[in-house]
Structure formats: C-alpha cells, structure tokens
Biopython code that builds the backbone (N, CA, C, O; Angstrom):
import numpy as np
from Bio.PDB.StructureBuilder import StructureBuilder

atoms = [
    (1, "UNK", "N", (0.852, -1.181, 0.000)),
    (1, "UNK", "CA", (0.000, 0.000, 0.000)),
    (1, "UNK", "C", (0.892, 1.237, 0.000)),
    (1, "UNK", "O", (1.955, 1.257, 0.620)),
    (2, "UNK", "N", (0.442, 2.251, -0.699)),
    (2, "UNK", "CA", (1.141, 3.531, -0.823)),
    (2, "UNK", "C", (0.383, 4.577, -0.010)),
    (2, "UNK", "O", (-0.846, 4.626, -0.040)),
    (3, "UNK", "N", (1.130, 5.416, 0.718)),
    (3, "UNK", "CA", (0.529, 6.515, 1.471)),
    (3, "UNK", "C", (1.102, 7.823, 0.934)),
    (3, "UNK", "O", (2.312, 8.051, 0.958)),
    (4, "UNK", "N", (0.213, 8.662, 0.457)),
    (4, "UNK", "CA", (0.559, 10.007, -0.004)),
    (4, "UNK", "C", (0.225, 10.954, 1.135)),
    (4, "UNK", "O", (-0.939, 11.105, 1.505)),
    (5, "UNK", "N", (1.246, 11.590, 1.688)),
    (5, "UNK", "CA", (1.091, 12.445, 2.859)),
    (5, "UNK", "C", (1.283, 13.911, 2.464)),
    (5, "UNK", "O", (2.294, 14.268, 1.859)),
    (6, "UNK", "N", (0.321, 14.748, 2.805)),
    (6, "UNK", "CA", (0.424, 16.191, 2.578)),
    (6, "UNK", "C", (0.381, 16.855, 3.949)),
    (6, "UNK", "O", (-0.628, 16.789, 4.650)),
    (7, "UNK", "N", (1.488, 17.498, 4.323)),
    (7, "UNK", "CA", (1.573, 18.195, 5.606)),
    (7, "UNK", "C", (1.415, 19.683, 5.334)),
    (7, "UNK", "O", (2.085, 20.244, 4.468)),
    (8, "UNK", "N", (0.509, 20.319, 6.096)),
    (8, "UNK", "CA", (0.190, 21.727, 5.862)),
    (8, "UNK", "C", (0.219, 22.509, 7.168)),
    (8, "UNK", "O", (-0.394, 22.103, 8.155)),
    (9, "UNK", "N", (0.928, 23.624, 7.169)),
    (9, "UNK", "CA", (0.911, 24.588, 8.271)),
    (9, "UNK", "C", (-0.076, 25.672, 7.866)),
    (9, "UNK", "O", (0.116, 26.343, 6.852)),
    (10, "UNK", "N", (-1.134, 25.845, 8.655)),
    (10, "UNK", "CA", (-2.253, 26.713, 8.296)),
    (10, "UNK", "C", (-2.234, 27.984, 9.141)),
    (10, "UNK", "O", (-2.089, 27.923, 10.362)),
    (11, "UNK", "N", (-2.379, 29.119, 8.495)),
    (11, "UNK", "CA", (-2.477, 30.385, 9.207)),
    (11, "UNK", "C", (-3.696, 30.347, 10.127)),
    (11, "UNK", "O", (-4.778, 29.929, 9.718)),
    (12, "UNK", "N", (-3.516, 30.779, 11.349)),
    (12, "UNK", "CA", (-4.605, 30.733, 12.338)),
    (12, "UNK", "C", (-5.857, 31.466, 11.850)),
    (12, "UNK", "O", (-6.971, 31.074, 12.195)),
    (13, "UNK", "N", (-5.689, 32.521, 11.055)),
    (13, "UNK", "CA", (-6.840, 33.321, 10.602)),
    (13, "UNK", "C", (-7.792, 32.545, 9.691)),
    (13, "UNK", "O", (-8.957, 32.922, 9.559)),
    (14, "UNK", "N", (-7.318, 31.468, 9.062)),
    (14, "UNK", "CA", (-8.188, 30.691, 8.163)),
    (14, "UNK", "C", (-8.445, 29.282, 8.673)),
    (14, "UNK", "O", (-9.165, 28.513, 8.036)),
    (15, "UNK", "N", (-7.874, 28.944, 9.792)),
    (15, "UNK", "CA", (-7.859, 27.571, 10.286)),
    (15, "UNK", "C", (-9.224, 26.893, 10.245)),
    (15, "UNK", "O", (-9.356, 25.830, 9.639)),
    (16, "UNK", "N", (-10.227, 27.470, 10.864)),
    (16, "UNK", "CA", (-11.546, 26.844, 10.953)),
    (16, "UNK", "C", (-12.182, 26.689, 9.579)),
    (16, "UNK", "O", (-12.705, 25.622, 9.256)),
    (17, "UNK", "N", (-12.143, 27.738, 8.769)),
    (17, "UNK", "CA", (-12.729, 27.680, 7.427)),
    (17, "UNK", "C", (-11.975, 26.693, 6.533)),
    (17, "UNK", "O", (-12.586, 25.962, 5.754)),
    (18, "UNK", "N", (-10.654, 26.679, 6.650)),
    (18, "UNK", "CA", (-9.847, 25.755, 5.853)),
    (18, "UNK", "C", (-10.194, 24.305, 6.182)),
    (18, "UNK", "O", (-10.379, 23.488, 5.280)),
    (19, "UNK", "N", (-10.280, 23.991, 7.451)),
    (19, "UNK", "CA", (-10.570, 22.613, 7.856)),
    (19, "UNK", "C", (-11.949, 22.182, 7.356)),
    (19, "UNK", "O", (-12.110, 21.056, 6.885)),
    (20, "UNK", "N", (-12.924, 23.049, 7.453)),
    (20, "UNK", "CA", (-14.261, 22.736, 6.940)),
    (20, "UNK", "C", (-14.217, 22.530, 5.428)),
    (20, "UNK", "O", (-14.823, 21.591, 4.912)),
    (21, "UNK", "N", (-13.501, 23.408, 4.713)),
    (21, "UNK", "CA", (-13.374, 23.289, 3.259)),
    (21, "UNK", "C", (-12.691, 21.978, 2.873)),
    (21, "UNK", "O", (-13.102, 21.318, 1.918)),
    (22, "UNK", "N", (-11.662, 21.607, 3.607)),
    (22, "UNK", "CA", (-10.970, 20.344, 3.333)),
    (22, "UNK", "C", (-11.931, 19.167, 3.479)),
    (22, "UNK", "O", (-11.966, 18.281, 2.626)),
    (23, "UNK", "N", (-12.702, 19.161, 4.550)),
    (23, "UNK", "CA", (-13.610, 18.037, 4.823)),
    (23, "UNK", "C", (-14.781, 17.987, 3.849)),
    (23, "UNK", "O", (-15.202, 16.906, 3.437)),
    (24, "UNK", "N", (-15.305, 19.146, 3.483)),
    (24, "UNK", "CA", (-16.525, 19.190, 2.677)),
    (24, "UNK", "C", (-16.283, 19.309, 1.175)),
    (24, "UNK", "O", (-17.137, 18.905, 0.386)),
    (25, "UNK", "N", (-15.145, 19.852, 0.763)),
    (25, "UNK", "CA", (-14.920, 20.118, -0.666)),
    (25, "UNK", "C", (-13.680, 19.404, -1.210)),
    (25, "UNK", "O", (-13.782, 18.543, -2.085)),
    (26, "UNK", "N", (-12.516, 19.770, -0.685)),
    (26, "UNK", "CA", (-11.266, 19.302, -1.290)),
    (26, "UNK", "C", (-11.096, 17.778, -1.198)),
    (26, "UNK", "O", (-10.884, 17.119, -2.217)),
    (27, "UNK", "N", (-11.185, 17.230, -0.016)),
    (27, "UNK", "CA", (-10.980, 15.787, 0.142)),
    (27, "UNK", "C", (-12.033, 14.981, -0.624)),
    (27, "UNK", "O", (-11.674, 13.998, -1.271)),
    (28, "UNK", "N", (-13.319, 15.356, -0.579)),
    (28, "UNK", "CA", (-14.269, 14.625, -1.427)),
    (28, "UNK", "C", (-13.905, 14.673, -2.913)),
    (28, "UNK", "O", (-14.105, 13.693, -3.630)),
    (29, "UNK", "N", (-13.369, 15.809, -3.378)),
    (29, "UNK", "CA", (-12.935, 15.892, -4.776)),
    (29, "UNK", "C", (-11.774, 14.944, -5.048)),
    (29, "UNK", "O", (-11.766, 14.238, -6.057)),
    (30, "UNK", "N", (-10.794, 14.927, -4.149)),
    (30, "UNK", "CA", (-9.663, 14.015, -4.314)),
    (30, "UNK", "C", (-10.156, 12.569, -4.347)),
    (30, "UNK", "O", (-9.770, 11.795, -5.223)),
    (31, "UNK", "N", (-10.995, 12.217, -3.407)),
    (31, "UNK", "CA", (-11.466, 10.835, -3.306)),
    (31, "UNK", "C", (-12.339, 10.437, -4.493)),
    (31, "UNK", "O", (-12.409, 9.257, -4.834)),
    (32, "UNK", "N", (-12.998, 11.391, -5.122)),
    (32, "UNK", "CA", (-13.865, 11.083, -6.260)),
    (32, "UNK", "C", (-13.077, 10.637, -7.496)),
    (32, "UNK", "O", (-13.664, 10.120, -8.446)),
    (33, "UNK", "N", (-11.783, 10.827, -7.493)),
    (33, "UNK", "CA", (-10.950, 10.448, -8.643)),
    (33, "UNK", "C", (-10.626, 8.958, -8.652)),
    (33, "UNK", "O", (-10.041, 8.459, -9.614)),
    (34, "UNK", "N", (-10.996, 8.247, -7.601)),
    (34, "UNK", "CA", (-10.805, 6.796, -7.506)),
    (34, "UNK", "C", (-9.351, 6.361, -7.614)),
    (34, "UNK", "O", (-9.049, 5.297, -8.154)),
    (35, "UNK", "N", (-8.462, 7.188, -7.099)),
    (35, "UNK", "CA", (-7.045, 6.836, -7.035)),
    (35, "UNK", "C", (-6.672, 6.350, -5.640)),
    (35, "UNK", "O", (-5.715, 5.593, -5.476)),
    (36, "UNK", "N", (-7.422, 6.782, -4.645)),
    (36, "UNK", "CA", (-7.145, 6.447, -3.251)),
    (36, "UNK", "C", (-8.326, 5.687, -2.659)),
    (36, "UNK", "O", (-9.474, 5.887, -3.058)),
    (37, "UNK", "N", (-8.029, 4.822, -1.711)),
    (37, "UNK", "CA", (-9.066, 3.994, -1.096)),
    (37, "UNK", "C", (-9.571, 4.558, 0.225)),
    (37, "UNK", "O", (-10.698, 4.275, 0.633)),
    (38, "UNK", "N", (-8.739, 5.360, 0.896)),
    (38, "UNK", "CA", (-9.136, 5.964, 2.167)),
    (38, "UNK", "C", (-8.240, 7.152, 2.451)),
    (38, "UNK", "O", (-7.223, 7.357, 1.789)),
    (39, "UNK", "N", (-8.634, 7.928, 3.442)),
    (39, "UNK", "CA", (-7.824, 9.078, 3.850)),
    (39, "UNK", "C", (-7.947, 9.253, 5.353)),
    (39, "UNK", "O", (-8.818, 8.680, 6.008)),
    (40, "UNK", "N", (-7.052, 10.056, 5.861)),
    (40, "UNK", "CA", (-7.056, 10.385, 7.294)),
    (40, "UNK", "C", (-6.515, 11.797, 7.437)),
    (40, "UNK", "O", (-5.545, 12.165, 6.776)),
    (41, "UNK", "N", (-7.140, 12.587, 8.300)),
    (41, "UNK", "CA", (-6.631, 13.912, 8.654)),
    (41, "UNK", "C", (-6.133, 13.822, 10.091)),
    (41, "UNK", "O", (-6.869, 13.396, 10.982)),
    (42, "UNK", "N", (-4.884, 14.222, 10.316)),
    (42, "UNK", "CA", (-4.343, 14.247, 11.668)),
    (42, "UNK", "C", (-3.743, 15.620, 11.936)),
    (42, "UNK", "O", (-3.273, 16.304, 11.027)),
    (43, "UNK", "N", (-3.772, 16.001, 13.193)),
    (43, "UNK", "CA", (-3.169, 17.267, 13.605)),
    (43, "UNK", "C", (-1.899, 16.957, 14.378)),
    (43, "UNK", "O", (-1.910, 16.140, 15.299)),
    (44, "UNK", "N", (-0.812, 17.603, 14.009)),
    (44, "UNK", "CA", (0.445, 17.410, 14.702)),
    (44, "UNK", "C", (0.380, 18.126, 16.050)),
    (44, "UNK", "O", (-0.088, 19.261, 16.140)),
    (45, "UNK", "N", (0.849, 17.455, 17.085)),
    (45, "UNK", "CA", (0.697, 17.982, 18.441)),
    (45, "UNK", "C", (1.974, 18.557, 19.042)),
    (45, "UNK", "O", (1.913, 19.586, 19.715)),
    (46, "UNK", "N", (3.091, 17.948, 18.830)),
    (46, "UNK", "CA", (4.319, 18.359, 19.496)),
    (46, "UNK", "C", (5.118, 19.370, 18.687)),
    (46, "UNK", "O", (6.323, 19.214, 18.491)),
    (47, "UNK", "N", (4.428, 20.411, 18.220)),
    (47, "UNK", "CA", (5.094, 21.465, 17.450)),
    (47, "UNK", "C", (4.560, 22.821, 17.904)),
    (47, "UNK", "O", (3.554, 22.902, 18.608)),
    (48, "UNK", "N", (5.240, 23.870, 17.496)),
    (48, "UNK", "CA", (4.844, 25.232, 17.839)),
    (48, "UNK", "C", (3.633, 25.636, 17.000)),
    (48, "UNK", "O", (3.727, 25.739, 15.777)),
    (49, "UNK", "N", (2.503, 25.863, 17.656)),
    (49, "UNK", "CA", (1.275, 26.286, 16.982)),
    (49, "UNK", "C", (1.058, 27.796, 17.040)),
    (49, "UNK", "O", (-0.039, 28.261, 16.734)),
    (50, "UNK", "N", (2.059, 28.564, 17.419)),
    (50, "UNK", "CA", (1.863, 29.997, 17.613)),
    (50, "UNK", "C", (1.436, 30.708, 16.327)),
    (50, "UNK", "O", (0.742, 31.722, 16.393)),
    (51, "UNK", "N", (1.835, 30.201, 15.169)),
    (51, "UNK", "CA", (1.437, 30.809, 13.899)),
    (51, "UNK", "C", (0.299, 30.057, 13.232)),
    (51, "UNK", "O", (-0.115, 30.403, 12.125)),
    (52, "UNK", "N", (-0.200, 29.045, 13.892)),
    (52, "UNK", "CA", (-1.293, 28.261, 13.353)),
    (52, "UNK", "C", (-0.982, 26.779, 13.445)),
    (52, "UNK", "O", (0.174, 26.384, 13.597)),
    (53, "UNK", "N", (-2.023, 25.961, 13.351)),
    (53, "UNK", "CA", (-1.853, 24.515, 13.496)),
    (53, "UNK", "C", (-1.242, 23.871, 12.247)),
    (53, "UNK", "O", (-1.251, 24.440, 11.155)),
    (54, "UNK", "N", (-0.720, 22.680, 12.450)),
    (54, "UNK", "CA", (-0.179, 21.880, 11.355)),
    (54, "UNK", "C", (-0.969, 20.580, 11.272)),
    (54, "UNK", "O", (-1.214, 19.913, 12.277)),
    (55, "UNK", "N", (-1.357, 20.245, 10.059)),
    (55, "UNK", "CA", (-2.117, 19.023, 9.797)),
    (55, "UNK", "C", (-1.370, 18.165, 8.782)),
    (55, "UNK", "O", (-0.570, 18.665, 7.991)),
    (56, "UNK", "N", (-1.641, 16.886, 8.822)),
    (56, "UNK", "CA", (-1.209, 15.974, 7.768)),
    (56, "UNK", "C", (-2.465, 15.289, 7.245)),
    (56, "UNK", "O", (-3.287, 14.791, 8.014)),
    (57, "UNK", "N", (-2.593, 15.275, 5.941)),
    (57, "UNK", "CA", (-3.680, 14.542, 5.292)),
    (57, "UNK", "C", (-3.017, 13.368, 4.583)),
    (57, "UNK", "O", (-2.150, 13.551, 3.728)),
    (58, "UNK", "N", (-3.436, 12.171, 4.948)),
    (58, "UNK", "CA", (-2.825, 10.961, 4.404)),
    (58, "UNK", "C", (-3.848, 10.213, 3.556)),
    (58, "UNK", "O", (-4.927, 9.846, 4.023)),
    (59, "UNK", "N", (-3.475, 9.999, 2.299)),
    (59, "UNK", "CA", (-4.318, 9.279, 1.353)),
    (59, "UNK", "C", (-3.667, 7.924, 1.062)),
    (59, "UNK", "O", (-2.463, 7.859, 0.816)),
    (60, "UNK", "N", (-4.444, 6.856, 1.088)),
    (60, "UNK", "CA", (-3.926, 5.515, 0.819)),
    (60, "UNK", "C", (-4.317, 5.069, -0.583)),
    (60, "UNK", "O", (-5.469, 5.202, -0.995)),
    (61, "UNK", "N", (-3.335, 4.537, -1.308)),
    (61, "UNK", "CA", (-3.561, 3.987, -2.648)),
    (61, "UNK", "C", (-3.122, 2.526, -2.653)),
    (61, "UNK", "O", (-2.162, 2.153, -1.979)),
    (62, "UNK", "N", (-3.823, 1.722, -3.407)),
    (62, "UNK", "CA", (-3.455, 0.311, -3.500)),
    (62, "UNK", "C", (-2.136, 0.102, -4.222)),
    (62, "UNK", "O", (-1.370, -0.800, -3.881)),
    (63, "UNK", "N", (-1.869, 0.940, -5.225)),
    (63, "UNK", "CA", (-0.664, 0.758, -6.037)),
    (63, "UNK", "C", (0.009, 2.098, -6.321)),
    (63, "UNK", "O", (-0.612, 3.156, -6.217)),
    (64, "UNK", "N", (1.271, 2.034, -6.675)),
    (64, "UNK", "CA", (2.006, 3.231, -7.081)),
    (64, "UNK", "C", (1.402, 3.795, -8.360)),
    (64, "UNK", "O", (1.410, 5.009, -8.565)),
    (65, "UNK", "N", (0.883, 2.934, -9.214)),
    (65, "UNK", "CA", (0.248, 3.385, -10.454)),
    (65, "UNK", "C", (-0.991, 4.240, -10.174)),
    (65, "UNK", "O", (-1.243, 5.214, -10.883)),
    (66, "UNK", "N", (-1.762, 3.883, -9.148)),
    (66, "UNK", "CA", (-2.913, 4.706, -8.761)),
    (66, "UNK", "C", (-2.453, 6.091, -8.310)),
    (66, "UNK", "O", (-3.035, 7.104, -8.698)),
    (67, "UNK", "N", (-1.412, 6.125, -7.493)),
    (67, "UNK", "CA", (-0.841, 7.398, -7.042)),
    (67, "UNK", "C", (-0.331, 8.198, -8.249)),
    (67, "UNK", "O", (-0.624, 9.387, -8.377)),
    (68, "UNK", "N", (0.430, 7.542, -9.129)),
    (68, "UNK", "CA", (0.974, 8.235, -10.303)),
    (68, "UNK", "C", (-0.137, 8.834, -11.159)),
    (68, "UNK", "O", (-0.006, 9.952, -11.657)),
    (69, "UNK", "N", (-1.227, 8.096, -11.329)),
    (69, "UNK", "CA", (-2.363, 8.613, -12.102)),
    (69, "UNK", "C", (-2.925, 9.865, -11.438)),
    (69, "UNK", "O", (-3.237, 10.839, -12.123)),
    (70, "UNK", "N", (-3.056, 9.852, -10.121)),
    (70, "UNK", "CA", (-3.543, 11.035, -9.410)),
    (70, "UNK", "C", (-2.613, 12.225, -9.659)),
    (70, "UNK", "O", (-3.074, 13.311, -10.011)),
    (71, "UNK", "N", (-1.320, 12.022, -9.479)),
    (71, "UNK", "CA", (-0.350, 13.111, -9.628)),
    (71, "UNK", "C", (-0.343, 13.662, -11.052)),
    (71, "UNK", "O", (-0.294, 14.877, -11.246)),
    (72, "UNK", "N", (-0.390, 12.794, -12.028)),
    (72, "UNK", "CA", (-0.290, 13.227, -13.422)),
    (72, "UNK", "C", (-1.579, 13.834, -13.959)),
    (72, "UNK", "O", (-1.534, 14.811, -14.707)),
    (73, "UNK", "N", (-2.722, 13.273, -13.592)),
    (73, "UNK", "CA", (-3.989, 13.668, -14.204)),
    (73, "UNK", "C", (-4.750, 14.691, -13.363)),
    (73, "UNK", "O", (-5.279, 15.660, -13.909)),
    (74, "UNK", "N", (-4.814, 14.496, -12.064)),
    (74, "UNK", "CA", (-5.728, 15.275, -11.223)),
    (74, "UNK", "C", (-5.065, 16.305, -10.313)),
    (74, "UNK", "O", (-5.640, 17.359, -10.044)),
    (75, "UNK", "N", (-3.880, 16.009, -9.847)),
    (75, "UNK", "CA", (-3.245, 16.860, -8.841)),
    (75, "UNK", "C", (-3.040, 18.316, -9.253)),
    (75, "UNK", "O", (-3.298, 19.203, -8.440)),
    (76, "UNK", "N", (-2.590, 18.605, -10.473)),
    (76, "UNK", "CA", (-2.343, 20.014, -10.820)),
    (76, "UNK", "C", (-3.563, 20.920, -10.609)),
    (76, "UNK", "O", (-3.433, 22.000, -10.034)),
    (77, "UNK", "N", (-4.719, 20.501, -11.057)),
    (77, "UNK", "CA", (-5.922, 21.331, -10.908)),
    (77, "UNK", "C", (-6.348, 21.430, -9.447)),
    (77, "UNK", "O", (-6.783, 22.493, -9.003)),
    (78, "UNK", "N", (-6.230, 20.342, -8.696)),
    (78, "UNK", "CA", (-6.633, 20.375, -7.291)),
    (78, "UNK", "C", (-5.691, 21.230, -6.457)),
    (78, "UNK", "O", (-6.134, 21.926, -5.543)),
    (79, "UNK", "N", (-4.400, 21.186, -6.759)),
    (79, "UNK", "CA", (-3.450, 22.069, -6.061)),
    (79, "UNK", "C", (-3.738, 23.529, -6.391)),
    (79, "UNK", "O", (-3.673, 24.397, -5.520)),
    (80, "UNK", "N", (-4.054, 23.789, -7.648)),
    (80, "UNK", "CA", (-4.389, 25.164, -8.054)),
    (80, "UNK", "C", (-5.618, 25.664, -7.287)),
    (80, "UNK", "O", (-5.650, 26.814, -6.848)),
    (81, "UNK", "N", (-6.627, 24.801, -7.126)),
    (81, "UNK", "CA", (-7.810, 25.190, -6.348)),
    (81, "UNK", "C", (-7.439, 25.578, -4.923)),
    (81, "UNK", "O", (-7.966, 26.548, -4.379)),
    (82, "UNK", "N", (-6.539, 24.824, -4.330)),
    (82, "UNK", "CA", (-6.086, 25.106, -2.968)),
    (82, "UNK", "C", (-5.406, 26.467, -2.898)),
    (82, "UNK", "O", (-5.681, 27.259, -1.996)),
    (83, "UNK", "N", (-4.533, 26.731, -3.837)),
    (83, "UNK", "CA", (-3.822, 28.019, -3.861)),
    (83, "UNK", "C", (-4.775, 29.165, -4.176)),
    (83, "UNK", "O", (-4.698, 30.224, -3.554)),
    (84, "UNK", "N", (-5.668, 28.961, -5.136)),
    (84, "UNK", "CA", (-6.636, 30.012, -5.479)),
    (84, "UNK", "C", (-7.528, 30.355, -4.292)),
    (84, "UNK", "O", (-7.865, 31.520, -4.080)),
    (85, "UNK", "N", (-7.904, 29.362, -3.533)),
    (85, "UNK", "CA", (-8.808, 29.566, -2.396)),
    (85, "UNK", "C", (-8.099, 30.203, -1.202)),
    (85, "UNK", "O", (-8.654, 31.106, -0.577)),
    (86, "UNK", "N", (-6.882, 29.753, -0.871)),
    (86, "UNK", "CA", (-6.238, 30.146, 0.389)),
    (86, "UNK", "C", (-4.969, 30.964, 0.218)),
    (86, "UNK", "O", (-4.391, 31.414, 1.208)),
    (87, "UNK", "N", (-4.524, 31.166, -1.010)),
    (87, "UNK", "CA", (-3.369, 32.026, -1.260)),
    (87, "UNK", "C", (-2.130, 31.613, -0.491)),
    (87, "UNK", "O", (-1.750, 30.442, -0.490)),
    (88, "UNK", "N", (-1.504, 32.577, 0.162)),
    (88, "UNK", "CA", (-0.277, 32.308, 0.911)),
    (88, "UNK", "C", (-0.545, 32.124, 2.403)),
    (88, "UNK", "O", (0.333, 32.381, 3.226)),
    (89, "UNK", "N", (-1.742, 31.684, 2.754)),
    (89, "UNK", "CA", (-2.108, 31.467, 4.153)),
    (89, "UNK", "C", (-1.766, 30.060, 4.636)),
    (89, "UNK", "O", (-2.237, 29.633, 5.690)),
    (90, "UNK", "N", (-0.950, 29.343, 3.871)),
    (90, "UNK", "CA", (-0.528, 28.013, 4.289)),
    (90, "UNK", "C", (0.789, 27.687, 3.591)),
    (90, "UNK", "O", (1.141, 28.284, 2.574)),
    (91, "UNK", "N", (1.494, 26.739, 4.158)),
    (91, "UNK", "CA", (2.625, 26.141, 3.473)),
    (91, "UNK", "C", (2.401, 24.634, 3.506)),
    (91, "UNK", "O", (1.808, 24.109, 4.448)),
    (92, "UNK", "N", (2.875, 23.947, 2.482)),
    (92, "UNK", "CA", (2.637, 22.517, 2.398)),
    (92, "UNK", "C", (3.875, 21.809, 1.874)),
    (92, "UNK", "O", (4.632, 22.356, 1.072)),
    (93, "UNK", "N", (4.066, 20.596, 2.336)),
    (93, "UNK", "CA", (5.032, 19.720, 1.696)),
    (93, "UNK", "C", (4.440, 18.330, 1.615)),
    (93, "UNK", "O", (3.594, 17.941, 2.421)),
    (94, "UNK", "N", (4.902, 17.600, 0.633)),
    (94, "UNK", "CA", (4.318, 16.302, 0.331)),
    (94, "UNK", "C", (5.373, 15.217, 0.409)),
    (94, "UNK", "O", (6.543, 15.447, 0.104)),
    (95, "UNK", "N", (4.946, 14.029, 0.822)),
    (95, "UNK", "CA", (5.848, 12.883, 0.853)),
    (95, "UNK", "C", (5.079, 11.635, 0.440)),
    (95, "UNK", "O", (3.860, 11.551, 0.592)),
    (96, "UNK", "N", (5.811, 10.686, -0.076)),
    (96, "UNK", "CA", (5.232, 9.428, -0.521)),
    (96, "UNK", "C", (5.866, 8.313, 0.291)),
    (96, "UNK", "O", (7.087, 8.257, 0.436)),
    (97, "UNK", "N", (5.039, 7.429, 0.818)),
    (97, "UNK", "CA", (5.515, 6.354, 1.686)),
    (97, "UNK", "C", (4.917, 5.038, 1.247)),
    (97, "UNK", "O", (3.862, 4.995, 0.614)),
    (98, "UNK", "N", (5.606, 3.969, 1.591)),
    (98, "UNK", "CA", (5.105, 2.629, 1.341)),
    (98, "UNK", "C", (4.901, 1.948, 2.690)),
    (98, "UNK", "O", (5.786, 1.984, 3.544)),
    (99, "UNK", "N", (3.741, 1.330, 2.882)),
    (99, "UNK", "CA", (3.473, 0.582, 4.101)),
    (99, "UNK", "C", (4.247, -0.740, 3.999)),
    (99, "UNK", "O", (4.099, -1.485, 3.031)),
    (100, "UNK", "N", (5.068, -1.011, 5.008)),
    (100, "UNK", "CA", (5.872, -2.229, 4.980)),
    (100, "UNK", "C", (5.412, -3.260, 6.004)),
    (100, "UNK", "O", (5.879, -4.399, 5.996)),
    (101, "UNK", "N", (4.507, -2.866, 6.876)),
    (101, "UNK", "CA", (3.989, -3.817, 7.872)),
    (101, "UNK", "C", (2.610, -3.376, 8.300)),
    (101, "UNK", "O", (1.984, -4.031, 9.134)),
]
sb = StructureBuilder()
sb.init_structure("model")
sb.init_model(0)
sb.init_chain("A")
sb.init_seg("    ")
for serial, (resi, resn, name, xyz) in enumerate(atoms, 1):
    if name == "N":
        sb.init_residue(resn, " ", resi, " ")
    sb.init_atom(name, np.array(xyz, "f"), 0.0, 1.0, " ", f" {name:<3s}", serial, name[0])
structure = sb.get_structure()
C-alpha cells in the first residue's frame, strides 16, 4: 500500500474555514478520482502552533500506479484550487511512503 502524505501549516486566521473546506470540498474531490481507497486527517501535536496549526492529510492507494495517475492527471488542478482559495495562508510539503507492515 502507498501513502501520499500532505503536511500543511495553516495560518490561524483561516484555520476553521480551511478545515471545513478540506472536509466538505477538497478531500471529497480528491477521493472522487478513484485513485485512493481511504484518507485520514491528523493534527500534529508536538510542534509550535503559535502561527497556526499543522495538519497531515494521508491518502492511501493500493498501487504506485494509482498514485501516479492522481499526480499526473488530477493533482495540478486540485493544487491550483487550494492556492486560489487560500493564497499564501498556508505552506505545504508532500511525501510518498510505502506501508511495509
């Protein structure tokens, strides 16, 4: 199984609206592409939240090919939506992991 992890530091001024948008709009759009089988949103706890909270959104794919299809076909437009909606009120980095146990 492949895990696509997106870690985001969110400006406190948009935190509540961003989280609602992620749950109601963005994540359902990602999941509708049928590249991932499940997702999880987690909040990082042992970090400095003075500028806003940090979240990780983890999407699970059965195969690397499913992930690659998401990145090549769907990701550019969905990332653009995120930037268009929230501008520079967040920073994000992405990582790809393989479940080994």
